[in-house]
DSSP file (Angstrom, degrees, kcal/mol; ACC not computed):
  #  RESIDUE AA STRUCTURE BP1 BP2  ACC     N-H-->O    O-->H-N    N-H-->O    O-->H-N    TCO  KAPPA ALPHA  PHI   PSI    X-CA   Y-CA   Z-CA
    1    1 A X              0   0    0      0, 0.0     5,-0.1     0, 0.0     0, 0.0   0.000 360.0 360.0 360.0 128.0  -31.5  -12.2  -26.4
    2    2 A X    >>  -     0   0    0      1,-0.1     4,-1.5     3,-0.0     3,-0.5  -0.218 360.0-114.5 -62.6 155.3  -35.0  -12.2  -24.9
    3    3 A X  H 3> S+     0   0    0      1,-0.2     4,-2.1     2,-0.2     5,-0.2   0.872 112.2  57.1 -60.9 -41.3  -36.5   -9.0  -23.6
    4    4 A X  H 3> S+     0   0    0      1,-0.2     4,-1.8     2,-0.2    -1,-0.2   0.833 105.3  52.0 -64.3 -31.7  -36.6  -10.1  -20.0
    5    5 A X  H <> S+     0   0    0     -3,-0.5     4,-1.8     2,-0.2    -1,-0.2   0.873 108.1  51.8 -70.0 -36.2  -32.9  -10.8  -19.9
    6    6 A X  H  X S+     0   0    0     -4,-1.5     4,-1.8     2,-0.2    -2,-0.2   0.901 108.8  50.6 -66.0 -40.7  -32.2   -7.4  -21.3
    7    7 A X  H  X S+     0   0    0     -4,-2.1     4,-2.1     1,-0.2    -2,-0.2   0.899 109.3  50.2 -65.3 -40.6  -34.3   -5.7  -18.6
    8    8 A X  H  X S+     0   0    0     -4,-1.8     4,-2.4     1,-0.2    -1,-0.2   0.869 108.5  52.9 -67.2 -34.6  -32.5   -7.6  -15.8
    9    9 A X  H  X S+     0   0    0     -4,-1.8     4,-2.6     2,-0.2    -1,-0.2   0.883 108.0  51.4 -64.9 -37.4  -29.1   -6.6  -17.3
   10   10 A X  H  X S+     0   0    0     -4,-1.8     4,-2.7     2,-0.2    -2,-0.2   0.901 110.0  49.1 -65.3 -40.8  -30.3   -2.9  -17.2
   11   11 A X  H  X S+     0   0    0     -4,-2.1     4,-2.3     2,-0.2    -2,-0.2   0.911 112.6  47.3 -64.9 -42.6  -31.3   -3.3  -13.5
   12   12 A X  H  X S+     0   0    0     -4,-2.4     4,-2.3     2,-0.2    -2,-0.2   0.925 113.8  48.1 -63.6 -44.5  -28.0   -4.9  -12.6
   13   13 A X  H  X S+     0   0    0     -4,-2.6     4,-2.5     2,-0.2    -2,-0.2   0.915 112.3  48.0 -63.3 -44.2  -26.1   -2.1  -14.5
   14   14 A X  H  X S+     0   0    0     -4,-2.7     4,-2.3     1,-0.2    -1,-0.2   0.881 111.4  50.5 -67.5 -36.2  -28.1    0.6  -12.9
   15   15 A X  H  X S+     0   0    0     -4,-2.3     4,-2.4     2,-0.2    -1,-0.2   0.901 110.6  50.5 -65.4 -39.5  -27.6   -0.9   -9.4
   16   16 A X  H  X S+     0   0    0     -4,-2.3     4,-2.2     2,-0.2    -2,-0.2   0.937 112.4  45.5 -62.1 -47.2  -23.9   -1.0  -10.1
   17   17 A X  H  X S+     0   0    0     -4,-2.5     4,-2.5     1,-0.2    -2,-0.2   0.865 111.7  52.8 -66.3 -35.9  -23.8    2.6  -11.2
   18   18 A X  H  X S+     0   0    0     -4,-2.3     4,-2.4     2,-0.2    -1,-0.2   0.925 110.3  47.0 -65.3 -44.6  -25.8    3.7   -8.2
   19   19 A X  H  X S+     0   0    0     -4,-2.4     4,-2.2     1,-0.2    -2,-0.2   0.898 112.9  50.1 -62.8 -39.8  -23.5    1.9   -5.8
   20   20 A X  H  X S+     0   0    0     -4,-2.2     4,-2.1     2,-0.2    -2,-0.2   0.903 110.1  49.9 -65.3 -41.4  -20.5    3.5   -7.6
   21   21 A X  H  X S+     0   0    0     -4,-2.5     4,-2.1     1,-0.2    -2,-0.2   0.909 111.3  48.6 -63.7 -42.1  -22.0    6.9   -7.4
   22   22 A X  H  X S+     0   0    0     -4,-2.4     4,-2.5     2,-0.2    -1,-0.2   0.863 109.2  53.3 -66.9 -35.6  -22.7    6.5   -3.7
   23   23 A X  H  X S+     0   0    0     -4,-2.2     4,-2.4     2,-0.2    -1,-0.2   0.897 108.8  49.9 -63.6 -39.8  -19.1    5.3   -3.1
   24   24 A X  H  X S+     0   0    0     -4,-2.1     4,-2.5     2,-0.2    -2,-0.2   0.910 110.3  49.6 -65.2 -41.5  -17.9    8.4   -4.9
   25   25 A X  H  X S+     0   0    0     -4,-2.1     4,-2.4     2,-0.2    -2,-0.2   0.935 111.5  48.9 -61.6 -45.9  -20.1   10.6   -2.7
   26   26 A X  H  X S+     0   0    0     -4,-2.5     4,-2.6     1,-0.2    -2,-0.2   0.892 111.2  50.7 -60.4 -40.3  -18.8    8.9    0.4
   27   27 A X  H  X S+     0   0    0     -4,-2.4     4,-2.6     2,-0.2     5,-0.2   0.900 109.5  50.0 -65.8 -41.3  -15.2    9.3   -0.8
   28   28 A X  H  X S+     0   0    0     -4,-2.5     4,-2.3     2,-0.2    -2,-0.2   0.928 113.2  46.6 -62.1 -45.3  -15.8   13.1   -1.4
   29   29 A X  H  X S+     0   0    0     -4,-2.4     4,-2.6     2,-0.2    -2,-0.2   0.935 114.5  46.2 -64.2 -47.2  -17.3   13.5    2.1
   30   30 A X  H  X S+     0   0    0     -4,-2.6     4,-2.4     2,-0.2    -2,-0.2   0.903 113.2  49.1 -64.8 -41.5  -14.5   11.5    3.9
   31   31 A X  H  X S+     0   0    0     -4,-2.6     4,-2.4     2,-0.2    -1,-0.2   0.927 113.2  46.9 -63.5 -44.8  -11.7   13.3    2.0
   32   32 A X  H  X S+     0   0    0     -4,-2.3     4,-2.7    -5,-0.2     5,-0.3   0.915 112.6  49.4 -64.0 -43.0  -13.2   16.7    2.8
   33   33 A X  H  X S+     0   0    0     -4,-2.6     4,-2.7     1,-0.2     5,-0.3   0.900 112.0  48.8 -63.8 -40.1  -13.7   15.8    6.4
   34   34 A X  H  X>S+     0   0    0     -4,-2.4     4,-2.1    -5,-0.2     5,-0.5   0.903 113.5  46.7 -66.2 -41.1  -10.1   14.6    6.7
   35   35 A X  H  X5S+     0   0    0     -4,-2.4     4,-1.4     3,-0.2     7,-0.2   0.942 118.6  40.0 -65.5 -47.4   -8.7   17.7    5.0
   36   36 A X  H  <5S+     0   0    0     -4,-2.7    -2,-0.2    -5,-0.2    -3,-0.2   0.916 124.9  36.8 -69.7 -43.2  -10.7   20.1    7.1
   37   37 A X  H  <5S+     0   0    0     -4,-2.7    -2,-0.2    -5,-0.3    -3,-0.2   0.765 127.3  30.8 -83.0 -25.5  -10.4   18.2   10.4
   38   38 A X  H  <5S+     0   0    0     -4,-2.1     2,-0.8    -5,-0.3    -3,-0.2   0.738  94.5  82.9-109.5 -25.9   -6.9   17.0   10.1
   39   39 A X    ><< -     0   0    0     -4,-1.4     3,-1.3    -5,-0.5    -1,-0.1  -0.732  54.4-166.3 -88.6 111.0   -4.8   19.4    8.1
   40   40 A X  T 3  S+     0   0    0     -2,-0.8    -1,-0.2     1,-0.2    -4,-0.0   0.627  83.3  64.7 -71.8 -13.3   -3.6   22.2   10.4
   41   41 A X  T 3  S+     0   0    0      2,-0.1     2,-0.4    -3,-0.0    -1,-0.2   0.598  77.4 102.3 -86.2  -9.9   -2.5   24.3    7.5
   42   42 A X    <   -     0   0    0     -3,-1.3     2,-0.1    -7,-0.2     0, 0.0  -0.598  65.9-143.3 -76.6 127.5   -6.1   24.7    6.2
   43   43 A X     >  -     0   0    0     -2,-0.4     4,-2.5     1,-0.1     5,-0.2  -0.374  24.6-106.8 -83.1 168.3   -7.5   28.1    7.0
   44   44 A X  H  > S+     0   0    0      1,-0.2     4,-2.4     2,-0.2     5,-0.2   0.915 121.3  50.2 -61.3 -43.5  -11.2   28.6    7.9
   45   45 A X  H  > S+     0   0    0      1,-0.2     4,-2.0     2,-0.2    54,-0.2   0.911 111.2  48.2 -62.9 -42.8  -11.9   30.3    4.6
   46   46 A X  H  > S+     0   0    0      2,-0.2     4,-2.8     1,-0.2    -1,-0.2   0.886 109.5  53.7 -64.4 -38.5  -10.2   27.4    2.7
   47   47 A X  H  X S+     0   0    0     -4,-2.5     4,-2.4     2,-0.2    -2,-0.2   0.920 108.6  48.6 -62.2 -43.5  -12.2   24.9    4.8
   48   48 A X  H  X S+     0   0    0     -4,-2.4     4,-2.3     1,-0.2    -1,-0.2   0.894 111.8  49.9 -63.6 -38.5  -15.5   26.6    3.8
   49   49 A X  H  X S+     0   0    0     -4,-2.0     4,-2.6     2,-0.2    -2,-0.2   0.911 109.8  50.6 -65.1 -42.8  -14.4   26.6    0.2
   50   50 A X  H  X S+     0   0    0     -4,-2.8     4,-2.3     1,-0.2    -2,-0.2   0.912 111.4  48.5 -61.1 -42.4  -13.6   22.9    0.4
   51   51 A X  H  X S+     0   0    0     -4,-2.4     4,-2.3     2,-0.2    -2,-0.2   0.906 111.9  48.7 -66.0 -41.3  -17.0   22.2    1.9
   52   52 A X  H  X S+     0   0    0     -4,-2.3     4,-2.2     2,-0.2    -2,-0.2   0.903 112.0  48.8 -65.9 -40.3  -18.8   24.2   -0.8
   53   53 A X  H  X S+     0   0    0     -4,-2.6     4,-2.4     2,-0.2    -2,-0.2   0.879 110.4  51.6 -65.9 -37.7  -16.9   22.5   -3.6
   54   54 A X  H  X S+     0   0    0     -4,-2.3     4,-2.6    -5,-0.2    -2,-0.2   0.912 108.8  51.1 -63.7 -42.1  -17.7   19.1   -2.0
   55   55 A X  H  X S+     0   0    0     -4,-2.3     4,-2.4     1,-0.2    -2,-0.2   0.923 111.2  47.6 -61.3 -44.2  -21.4   20.1   -1.9
   56   56 A X  H  X S+     0   0    0     -4,-2.2     4,-1.9     2,-0.2    -1,-0.2   0.916 112.6  48.7 -63.1 -43.2  -21.3   21.1   -5.6
   57   57 A X  H  X S+     0   0    0     -4,-2.4     4,-2.0     2,-0.2    -2,-0.2   0.903 111.9  49.3 -64.3 -41.1  -19.5   17.8   -6.6
   58   58 A X  H  X S+     0   0    0     -4,-2.6     4,-2.4     1,-0.2    -2,-0.2   0.922 112.7  46.3 -64.5 -44.3  -22.0   15.7   -4.6
   59   59 A X  H  < S+     0   0    0     -4,-2.4    -1,-0.2     1,-0.2    -2,-0.2   0.777 109.9  54.6 -73.1 -24.8  -25.0   17.4   -6.2
   60   60 A X  H  < S+     0   0    0     -4,-1.9     3,-0.4    -5,-0.2    -1,-0.2   0.890 112.9  43.3 -69.4 -39.8  -23.5   17.1   -9.6
   61   61 A X  H  < S+     0   0    0     -4,-2.0     2,-0.3     1,-0.3    -2,-0.2   0.895 135.9  12.3 -69.9 -40.2  -23.1   13.4   -9.1
   62   62 A X    ><  -     0   0    0     -4,-2.4     3,-2.3    -5,-0.2    -1,-0.3  -0.717  64.7-176.5-143.2  83.6  -26.5   12.9   -7.6
   63   63 A X  G >  S+     0   0    0     -3,-0.4     3,-1.0     1,-0.3    -1,-0.1   0.773  85.2  58.8 -58.1 -28.1  -28.9   15.9   -8.0
   64   64 A X  G 3  S+     0   0    0      1,-0.2     3,-0.4     2,-0.1     4,-0.3   0.436  86.2  81.4 -81.1   4.1  -31.6   14.3   -5.9
   65   65 A X  G <>  +     0   0    0     -3,-2.3     4,-2.8     1,-0.2    -1,-0.2   0.422  60.5 100.8 -85.7   0.2  -29.2   14.0   -3.0
   66   66 A X  H <> S+     0   0    0     -3,-1.0     4,-2.2     1,-0.2    -1,-0.2   0.890  82.0  45.7 -57.1 -45.6  -29.8   17.6   -1.9
   67   67 A X  H  > S+     0   0    0     -3,-0.4     4,-2.0     1,-0.2    -1,-0.2   0.926 114.8  47.3 -65.6 -44.3  -32.2   16.8    0.9
   68   68 A X  H  >>S+     0   0    0     -4,-0.3     4,-2.9     1,-0.2     5,-0.9   0.866 109.3  55.3 -64.8 -35.7  -30.0   14.1    2.3
   69   69 A X  I  <>S+     0   0    0     -4,-2.8     5,-2.9     1,-0.2     4,-0.4   0.951 109.7  45.8 -60.4 -48.3  -27.0   16.3    2.0
   70   70 A X  I  <5S+     0   0    0     -4,-2.2     5,-0.3     1,-0.2    -2,-0.2   0.863 120.4  39.2 -64.0 -36.8  -28.7   19.0    4.2
   71   71 A X  I  <5S+     0   0    0     -4,-2.0    -1,-0.2    -5,-0.2    -2,-0.2   0.833 133.0  15.4 -82.6 -33.8  -29.9   16.4    6.7
   72   72 A X  I  X5S+     0   0    0     -4,-2.9     4,-0.7    -5,-0.2    -3,-0.2   0.860 127.5  34.5-110.6 -53.6  -26.9   14.1    7.0
   73   73 A X  I >><S+     0   0    0     -5,-0.9     4,-1.9    -4,-0.4     3,-0.6   0.920 109.1  58.5 -80.3 -45.5  -23.7   15.5    5.5
   74   74 A X  H 3><S+     0   0    0     -5,-2.9     4,-2.7     1,-0.2     5,-0.2   0.882 102.3  54.2 -57.1 -43.2  -23.9   19.2    6.3
   75   75 A X  H 3> S+     0   0    0     -6,-0.3     4,-2.2    -5,-0.3    -1,-0.2   0.868 107.1  52.7 -60.3 -33.7  -24.2   18.7   10.1
   76   76 A X  H <X S+     0   0    0     -4,-0.7     4,-2.0    -3,-0.6    -1,-0.2   0.934 111.0  46.0 -64.4 -45.2  -21.0   16.7   10.0
   77   77 A X  H  X S+     0   0    0     -4,-1.9     4,-2.4     1,-0.2    -2,-0.2   0.920 112.9  49.9 -63.1 -43.3  -19.2   19.5    8.2
   78   78 A X  H  X S+     0   0    0     -4,-2.7     4,-2.5     1,-0.2    -1,-0.2   0.873 108.4  53.3 -64.8 -36.4  -20.6   22.1   10.5
   79   79 A X  H  X S+     0   0    0     -4,-2.2     4,-2.1    -5,-0.2    -1,-0.2   0.913 109.6  48.0 -64.3 -42.3  -19.5   20.1   13.6
   80   80 A X  H  X S+     0   0    0     -4,-2.0     4,-2.4     2,-0.2     5,-0.3   0.913 112.0  49.3 -65.4 -42.1  -15.9   19.8   12.2
   81   81 A X  H  X S+     0   0    0     -4,-2.4     4,-2.8     1,-0.2    -2,-0.2   0.918 111.8  49.3 -61.8 -42.2  -15.8   23.6   11.5
   82   82 A X  H  < S+     0   0    0     -4,-2.5    -1,-0.2     1,-0.2    -2,-0.2   0.845 111.5  49.2 -67.2 -33.6  -17.2   24.3   15.0
   83   83 A X  H  < S+     0   0    0     -4,-2.1     3,-0.4    -5,-0.2    -1,-0.2   0.911 118.1  38.3 -71.3 -41.9  -14.6   22.0   16.6
   84   84 A X  H  < S+     0   0    0     -4,-2.4     2,-0.4     1,-0.3    -2,-0.2   0.895 133.0  23.2 -77.1 -40.2  -11.6   23.5   14.7
   85   85 A X    ><  +     0   0    0     -4,-2.8     3,-1.4    -5,-0.3    -1,-0.3  -0.708  68.0 170.4-127.4  78.6  -12.8   27.1   14.8
   86   86 A X  T 3  S+     0   0    0     -3,-0.4     3,-0.4    -2,-0.4    -1,-0.1   0.781  80.9  42.3 -64.9 -27.1  -15.1   27.5   17.8
   87   87 A X  T >  S+     0   0    0      1,-0.2     3,-0.5     2,-0.1    -1,-0.3   0.328  91.9  85.8-100.4   7.5  -15.3   31.3   17.6
   88   88 A X  G X   +     0   0    0     -3,-1.4     3,-1.0     1,-0.2     4,-0.3   0.296  52.1 106.7 -92.8  10.8  -15.5   31.6   13.8
   89   89 A X  G >  S+     0   0    0     -3,-0.4     3,-0.8     1,-0.3    -1,-0.2   0.877  84.1  45.5 -57.1 -38.7  -19.3   31.2   13.7
   90   90 A X  G <  S+     0   0    0     -3,-0.5    -1,-0.3     1,-0.2    -2,-0.1   0.645 105.5  62.7 -79.2 -14.2  -19.7   34.9   12.9
   91   91 A X  G <   +     0   0    0     -3,-1.0    -1,-0.2    -4,-0.1    -2,-0.2   0.339  65.1 138.6 -94.7   7.3  -16.9   34.8   10.3
   92   92 A X    <   -     0   0    0     -3,-0.8   -47,-0.1    -4,-0.3    -3,-0.0  -0.338  55.6-123.5 -57.2 121.0  -18.6   32.4    7.9
   93   93 A X        -     0   0    0     -2,-0.1     2,-0.1     1,-0.1    -1,-0.1  -0.308  19.1-114.2 -69.5 148.2  -17.9   33.8    4.4
   94   94 A X    >>  -     0   0    0      1,-0.1     3,-2.0     3,-0.0     4,-0.6  -0.424  33.7-104.2 -74.5 158.9  -20.7   34.6    2.1
   95   95 A X  G >4 S+     0   0    0      1,-0.3     3,-0.8     2,-0.2    -1,-0.1   0.794 120.4  60.2 -56.9 -28.9  -20.8   32.5   -1.1
   96   96 A X  G 34 S+     0   0    0      1,-0.2    -1,-0.3     3,-0.0    -3,-0.0   0.714 101.7  54.5 -73.0 -17.9  -19.5   35.4   -3.2
   97   97 A X  G <4 S+     0   0    0     -3,-2.0    -1,-0.2     2,-0.1    -2,-0.2   0.581  81.7 114.1 -88.0 -11.0  -16.3   35.3   -1.1
   98   98 A X    <<  -     0   0    0     -3,-0.8     2,-0.4    -4,-0.6   -52,-0.1  -0.369  62.9-136.0 -67.5 136.7  -15.6   31.7   -1.6
   99   99 A X              0   0    0    -54,-0.2    -1,-0.1     1,-0.1    -2,-0.1  -0.754 360.0 360.0 -91.4 135.8  -12.4   30.9   -3.6
  100  100 A X              0   0    0     -2,-0.4    -1,-0.1   -47,-0.0    -2,-0.0   0.351 360.0 360.0-140.2 360.0  -12.8   28.3   -6.3
């Protein structure tokens, strides 16, 4: 197989893996948002733990996604927390209190 064909296969493969990784990130975010926003049995502390676990999973999948997470994903999570628990702003648990 000529070298140029091998390089194009690598590009196709990397694009495929990148799309798959982004789909997984999107799935993690949507699942977490649905659990936190829709499940009435989830407590505030559990919601914060779910969000923290989602953040860790996203950054494990795509370590360079940290800046995008802070700009795009985190505000969505904070909005859902504020809608469900409007007075819990002061009760946000410290990272050492998170259950995992």
